[in-house]
DRENZA-553964 format. One record per atom (N, C-alpha, C, O): x, y, z; residue in one letter. Coordinates in steps of 0.2 Angstrom, whole numbers, padded with zeros to 4 digits, always signed. Layout:
<atoms>
XYZA
...
</atoms>
This chain:
<atoms>
+1048+0138-0176M
+1047+0145-0177M
+1049+0147-0185M
+1045+0150-0189M
+1055+0143-0187L
+1056+0143-0194L
+1050+0141-0199L
+1049+0142-0205L
+1047+0137-0196I
+1042+0133-0201I
+1036+0137-0200I
+1033+0138-0205I
+1034+0140-0194F
+1029+0145-0194F
+1030+0151-0199F
+1025+0153-0203F
+1036+0154-0199A
+1037+0160-0203A
+1036+0157-0211A
+1032+0160-0215A
+1040+0151-0213M
+1038+0148-0220M
+1030+0148-0221M
+1028+0150-0226M
+1027+0145-0217L
+1020+0145-0218L
+1017+0153-0219L
+1014+0154-0224L
+1018+0157-0215L
+1015+0165-0216L
+1018+0167-0222L
+1014+0170-0226L
+1024+0165-0224Y
+1025+0167-0231Y
+1022+0165-0237Y
+1021+0168-0242Y
+1020+0159-0235A
+1017+0155-0242A
+1010+0157-0242A
+1007+0156-0247A
+1007+0159-0236V
+1000+0162-0236V
+1000+0168-0239V
+0997+0170-0244V
+1005+0172-0237N
+1005+0179-0240N
+1006+0179-0249N
+1004+0184-0253N
+1010+0173-0250L
+1013+0173-0257L
+1005+0171-0262L
+1005+0172-0268L
+1001+0167-0258V
+0996+0163-0262V
+0990+0170-0262V
+0987+0170-0267V
+0989+0174-0257R
+0985+0179-0257R
+0987+0185-0262R
+0983+0189-0265R
+0994+0186-0264F
+0997+0190-0268F
+0996+0187-0275F
+0994+0191-0280F
+0996+0181-0277L
+0994+0178-0283L
+0987+0179-0285L
+0986+0178-0291L
+0982+0181-0281N
+0975+0181-0282N
+0972+0175-0286N
+0969+0176-0291N
+0973+0169-0283M
+0971+0163-0286M
+0963+0162-0283M
+0961+0165-0278M
+0959+0158-0287S
+0953+0156-0283S
+0952+0151-0276S
+0957+0148-0274S
+0948+0152-0274K
+0947+0150-0268K
+0949+0142-0268K
+0952+0139-0263K
+0947+0139-0272R
+0948+0131-0273R
+0956+0130-0274R
+0959+0125-0270R
+0958+0134-0278K
+0966+0133-0280K
+0970+0134-0273K
+0974+0130-0271K
+0968+0140-0269N
+0970+0141-0263N
+0970+0135-0257N
+0975+0133-0255N
+0964+0133-0257R
+0963+0128-0253R
+0968+0122-0254R
+0972+0119-0250R
+0968+0120-0261I
+0973+0115-0263I
+0980+0116-0261I
+0984+0111-0258I
+0983+0123-0262Y
+0989+0125-0262Y
+0991+0125-0253Y
+0996+0123-0251Y
+0985+0127-0249Y
+0985+0126-0243Y
+0987+0120-0240Y
+0991+0119-0236Y
+0983+0115-0242L
+0983+0107-0241L
+0991+0105-0243L
+0995+0102-0239L
+0993+0107-0249L
+0999+0105-0252L
+1004+0107-0247L
+1009+0102-0245L
+1004+0112-0245L
+1009+0116-0241L
+1010+0113-0233L
+1015+0113-0230L
+1004+0111-0231V
+1003+0108-0224V
+1005+0101-0225V
+1008+0098-0220V
+1004+0097-0229F
+1006+0091-0230F
+1014+0091-0231F
+1017+0087-0228F
+1018+0095-0235I
+1025+0096-0236I
+1029+0098-0229I
+1034+0096-0227I
+1025+0102-0225I
+1028+0103-0219I
+1028+0099-0215I
+1033+0098-0211I
+1023+0096-0214F
+1022+0088-0209F
+1027+0085-0211F
+1032+0086-0208F
+1027+0082-0217S
+1031+0077-0219S
+1039+0078-0218S
+1043+0074-0217S
+1041+0085-0219L
+1048+0087-0216L
+1048+0085-0209L
+1053+0082-0207L
+1043+0087-0206G
+1043+0088-0198G
+1045+0080-0196G
+1050+0079-0192G
+1041+0076-0199V
+1042+0069-0197V
+1047+0067-0200V
+1050+0062-0196V
+1051+0068-0205I
+1058+0066-0208I
+1063+0068-0203I
+1068+0065-0202I
+1063+0074-0201F
+1068+0077-0196F
+1067+0074-0189F
+1072+0073-0186F
+1061+0072-0187V
+1060+0068-0179V
+1064+0060-0180V
+1069+0058-0177V
+1062+0058-0186L
+1064+0050-0187L
+1071+0051-0187L
+1074+0047-0184L
+1075+0055-0191K
+1082+0055-0192K
+1085+0057-0186K
+1091+0053-0184K
+1083+0061-0181A
+1086+0064-0174A
+1085+0056-0170A
+1090+0055-0167A
+1080+0052-0170L
+1079+0046-0166L
+1082+0039-0168L
+1081+0034-0165L
+1086+0040-0175E
+1088+0035-0179E
+1094+0033-0174E
+1094+0027-0172E
+1098+0036-0171D
+1103+0033-0168D
+1102+0031-0161D
+1107+0028-0158D
+1096+0033-0157N
+1095+0032-0151N
+1090+0026-0150N
+1087+0025-0145N
+1088+0022-0155I
+1085+0016-0156I
+1087+0010-0155I
+1091+0007-0159I
+1086+0006-0149I
+1089+0000-0148I
+1084-0006-0149I
+1078-0005-0147I
+1086-0010-0152F
+1082-0016-0154F
+1082-0021-0149F
+1086-0022-0145F
+1076-0024-0148F
+1076-0030-0143F
+1076-0038-0146F
+1072-0039-0150F
+1080-0042-0145Y
+1079-0049-0148Y
+1080-0053-0143Y
+1083-0052-0137Y
+1077-0060-0144T
+1078-0065-0141T
+1085-0070-0143T
+1088-0068-0148T
+1087-0075-0139P
+1094-0079-0141P
+1091-0082-0147P
+1096-0083-0150P
+1085-0083-0149T
+1084-0088-0156T
+1084-0082-0161T
+1087-0083-0167T
+1081-0077-0161E
+1081-0071-0166E
+1089-0070-0167E
+1091-0068-0173E
+1094-0069-0163L
+1100-0068-0163L
+1104-0072-0168L
+1109-0070-0171L
+1101-0078-0168M
+1105-0083-0173M
+1105-0081-0180M
+1109-0083-0184M
+1099-0076-0182D
+1100-0074-0189D
+1106-0070-0191D
+1108-0066-0187D
+1108-0072-0196P
+1116-0067-0198P
+1113-0060-0201P
+1118-0056-0201P
+1108-0058-0202K
+1106-0053-0205K
+1106-0047-0198K
+1108-0042-0199K
+1105-0050-0192I
+1106-0045-0188I
+1112-0041-0185I
+1117-0045-0183I
+1113-0035-0185N
+1119-0033-0183N
+1120-0032-0177N
+1117-0028-0173N
+1124-0037-0175T
+1126-0038-0168T
+1132-0033-0166T
+1135-0034-0160T
+1134-0028-0170E
+1140-0024-0167E
+1137-0017-0165E
+1141-0013-0163E
+1130-0016-0166K
+1127-0011-0163K
+1124-0012-0156K
+1124-0018-0154K
+1122-0008-0151R
+1119-0009-0145R
+1113-0012-0146R
+1110-0010-0151R
+1111-0017-0143I
+1105-0020-0143I
+1103-0023-0136I
+1107-0023-0131I
+1097-0025-0136R
+1094-0029-0129R
+1092-0035-0131R
+1088-0036-0136R
+1095-0040-0126I
+1092-0047-0126I
+1087-0048-0121I
+1087-0045-0116I
+1083-0053-0123G
+1078-0054-0117G
+1076-0063-0117G
+1077-0066-0122G
+1074-0064-0111G
+1073-0072-0110G
+1072-0073-0102G
+1072-0069-0098G
+1074-0080-0102M
+1074-0082-0094M
+1081-0083-0093M
+1085-0085-0097M
+1083-0082-0087V
+1090-0083-0083V
+1089-0091-0083V
+1085-0094-0080V
+1093-0094-0086K
+1094-0102-0085K
+1096-0104-0079K
+1101-0102-0076K
+1091-0110-0077E
+1094-0112-0071E
+1100-0115-0070E
+1102-0118-0074E
+1104-0114-0064G
+1110-0117-0063G
+1117-0112-0066G
+1123-0113-0064G
+1115-0107-0071S
+1119-0103-0075S
+1123-0098-0072S
+1129-0096-0074S
+1120-0095-0066V
+1123-0089-0063V
+1129-0091-0059V
+1129-0095-0055V
+1135-0086-0061L
+1141-0087-0058L
+1143-0081-0055L
+1144-0076-0059L
+1144-0080-0050K
+1146-0073-0047K
+1153-0072-0044K
+1155-0077-0042K
+1156-0068-0044S
+1163-0068-0042S
+1163-0061-0037S
+1159-0056-0037S
+1169-0061-0033D
+1169-0055-0028D
+1169-0049-0031D
+1165-0045-0028D
+1171-0046-0036N
+1171-0041-0039N
+1165-0038-0043N
+1166-0035-0049N
+1159-0040-0041L
+1152-0039-0044L
+1152-0041-0051L
+1147-0039-0055L
+1156-0046-0054N
+1156-0047-0060N
+1151-0054-0060N
+1152-0059-0057N
+1147-0053-0064V
+1142-0060-0064V
+1142-0062-0072V
+1142-0058-0077V
+1142-0069-0072I
+1140-0072-0079I
+1134-0077-0078I
+1133-0080-0073I
+1130-0077-0084F
+1124-0080-0082F
+1121-0082-0089F
+1123-0078-0094F
+1116-0086-0092V
+1114-0088-0099V
+1107-0087-0099V
+1103-0090-0097V
+1105-0082-0103V
+1098-0081-0106V
+1096-0085-0111V
+1099-0086-0116V
+1090-0088-0109T
+1088-0093-0113T
+1080-0092-0115T
+1076-0091-0111T
+1078-0093-0122D
+1071-0092-0124D
+1068-0100-0125D
+1063-0102-0128D
+1072-0105-0121L
+1070-0112-0122L
+1071-0115-0128L
+1068-0121-0129L
+1074-0111-0132K
+1077-0114-0139K
+1083-0112-0140K
+1087-0117-0141K
+1086-0107-0138N
+1093-0105-0140N
+1096-0102-0133N
+1091-0101-0129N
+1102-0102-0131D
+1105-0099-0126D
+1110-0093-0128D
+1114-0094-0133D
+1111-0087-0125T
+1116-0083-0125T
+1119-0081-0118T
+1116-0079-0113T
+1125-0082-0119P
+1130-0080-0113P
+1131-0073-0111P
+1133-0070-0116P
+1129-0070-0106V
+1130-0064-0103V
+1135-0063-0098V
+1135-0067-0093V
+1139-0058-0099S
+1142-0055-0094S
+1141-0048-0092S
+1142-0043-0096S
+1140-0047-0085Y
+1138-0041-0081Y
+1143-0039-0075Y
+1145-0043-0071Y
+1145-0033-0075N
+1149-0031-0070N
+1145-0025-0067N
+1144-0020-0069N
+1142-0027-0061G
+1139-0021-0057G
+1134-0025-0052G
+1134-0031-0051G
+1129-0021-0049I
+1125-0023-0044I
+1118-0025-0048I
+1114-0021-0051I
+1117-0031-0046L
+1111-0035-0049L
+1105-0032-0046L
+1105-0031-0040L
+1099-0031-0051P
+1093-0029-0047P
+1089-0034-0043P
+1091-0040-0044P
+1085-0033-0038D
+1084-0037-0033D
+1080-0043-0035D
+1080-0048-0031D
+1076-0042-0041L
+1071-0047-0044L
+1075-0052-0049L
+1072-0056-0052L
+1082-0051-0049F
+1086-0055-0052F
+1087-0061-0050F
+1091-0061-0045F
+1085-0066-0052R
+1087-0075-0051R
+1085-0079-0056R
+1082-0077-0061R
+1088-0085-0054E
+1087-0090-0061E
+1079-0092-0061E
+1075-0092-0057E
+1078-0093-0068G
+1071-0094-0069G
+1067-0089-0070G
+1061-0090-0072G
+1070-0084-0068Q
+1066-0077-0069Q
+1068-0073-0075Q
+1073-0074-0078Q
+1062-0069-0078G
+1063-0065-0084G
+1068-0059-0084G
+1069-0055-0079G
+1072-0059-0088V
+1078-0053-0088V
+1078-0050-0095V
+1076-0053-0100V
+1080-0043-0095V
+1083-0039-0101V
+1088-0037-0100V
+1088-0033-0095V
+1094-0038-0105A
+1101-0035-0103A
+1101-0030-0110A
+1097-0031-0116A
+1105-0025-0108E
+1106-0021-0114E
+1114-0020-0114E
+1117-0018-0109E
+1117-0021-0120G
+1123-0019-0121G
+1126-0021-0128G
+1123-0020-0134G
+1132-0024-0128N
+1136-0025-0135N
+1138-0034-0134N
+1138-0037-0129N
+1139-0036-0140F
+1143-0042-0142F
+1150-0042-0142F
+1153-0038-0146F
+1154-0046-0139L
+1162-0046-0140L
+1164-0053-0138L
+1164-0055-0132L
+1166-0055-0144D
+1169-0062-0143D
+1165-0068-0141D
+1167-0072-0137D
+1158-0068-0143G
+1153-0074-0141G
+1150-0072-0135G
+1144-0074-0133G
+1152-0067-0132F
+1148-0065-0126F
+1144-0059-0127F
+1146-0054-0130F
+1139-0058-0123F
+1135-0052-0121F
+1138-0049-0117F
+1138-0051-0112F
+1141-0043-0118L
+1144-0038-0113L
+1138-0033-0110L
+1137-0028-0113L
+1134-0035-0106A
+1130-0030-0102A
+1131-0025-0098A
+1135-0025-0094A
+1127-0019-0100D
+1130-0014-0096D
+1123-0011-0091D
+1123-0007-0087D
+1119-0015-0093K
+1112-0014-0090K
+1108-0020-0089K
+1107-0023-0094K
+1105-0021-0083I
+1100-0027-0083I
+1094-0025-0080I
+1093-0021-0075I
+1089-0027-0084I
+1083-0026-0080I
+1079-0033-0079I
+1079-0038-0083I
+1077-0033-0073A
+1074-0040-0070A
+1066-0039-0072A
+1063-0034-0070A
+1064-0044-0075K
+1057-0044-0075K
+1052-0047-0070K
+1055-0050-0065K
+1046-0047-0070H
+1043-0050-0064H
+1037-0052-0067H
+1035-0049-0072H
+1032-0057-0064D
+1026-0059-0066D
+1020-0053-0064D
+1021-0048-0060D
+1015-0053-0068E
+1011-0048-0067E
+1005-0048-0061E
+1001-0044-0059E
+1006-0054-0057N
+1002-0057-0052N
+1003-0054-0045N
+1005-0058-0041N
+1002-0047-0044Y
+1004-0045-0038Y
+0999-0047-0033Y
+0993-0048-0034Y
+1002-0049-0026M
+0999-0051-0022M
+1002-0049-0014M
+1008-0050-0012M
+0998-0045-0011P
+1000-0043-0005P
+1003-0048+0000P
+1001-0054+0001P
+1008-0046+0004Y
+1012-0052+0007Y
+1007-0056+0012Y
+1007-0062+0013Y
+1002-0051+0017E
+0996-0055+0020E
+0993-0061+0017E
+0992-0066+0019E
+0990-0058+0011V
+0987-0063+0007V
+0991-0069+0004V
+0988-0074+0003V
+0998-0068+0003F
+1003-0073+0001F
+1003-0078+0007F
+1002-0084+0006F
+1004-0075+0013E
+1004-0079+0018E
+0997-0084+0020E
+0998-0090+0021E
+0993-0081+0020K
+0987-0085+0020K
+0985-0091+0016K
+0983-0096+0018K
+0987-0089+0008N
+0986-0094+0004N
+0992-0100+0003N
+0991-0106+0001N
+0998-0099+0007N
+1002-0104+0008N
+1004-0107+0014N
+1009-0109+0016N
+0998-0107+0019L
+0998-0109+0026L
+0994-0116+0025L
+0993-0120+0029L
</atoms>
């Protein structure tokens, strides 16, 4: 609303100054560009705190990455690495087949979560462990109805 009011004020100001049509067009374009740029800057500033970056275990080895902020790590759940306890605490290792990152999660795991399957964990690092508070299990894109799957595996 404020931007619209500013635009109306600028239009009336340009008319008041009684400039040529060519100069009017240039000033209109300049004004629209400035208002658009300000809008983009405001949106980017508002979203700056909500951006969560995604890394693989190999990319986490880079010392330039700020691991104190909230991040996402993704890769495969390493075979034989899942340790479950009675109180919903799970420890597993995420690998990208080059490097590994240990992950600790307290909660109910998604149904598709298993060893050798893709996973994305969201959280923070603490004492060498990635403390995840959200786990997203990934699956392959090869959807097959159960009836077709049964016929192919017989």
